[in-house]
N, C-alpha and C positions, 0 to 999 in steps of 0.2 A: 357839785356836792363835794365837800372837803374829805380827804382821806384821813382817817384817824391814825394817830401814832400808837401802834400796838406794842411797842417795846416798853417794858416796865423799867423802873429805875434800877432794880436788881440786875436785870438782864443787860441793861446799858452799862452798868459798872463792870460786869464780867466781860462784855465786848471790849470796853476800853482797856481793861487789864490785859486781855489777850492781844490786843493791838500793840500795846507797849512792849509786851514780852516779845512779840514777833519783830518789832522794830529793833529792840536791843540785840536780838539774836542776829539779825541781818547786818547791823553796823559792826558787830563783832567780827565779821568775816572780812572786813576791809582793813588792810594793813595800815598802821599809823605811819606818819612821816618820821624820818629820822631828824635829829637835831640839825644836821647839815642841810637837809632838804627844806626844813622850815626857814632857815636863814636865807638860803638862795631864793626861795619863792617869795619870801617877805620883801627882799630887796627888789625883786622884779616888780612886785606890786607897787612899791614906793616910786619906782621910775615911771 
């Protein structure tokens, strides 16, 4: 017997917006690379 999806479109949209907000908050905690780090790491990848 299949399980019905009980999430409404409105609730699904809220859930999605909350997840995006959480994701953006989390990635904001990670420091960005400096220009020099980008260059060094980019050259390492190219090798």
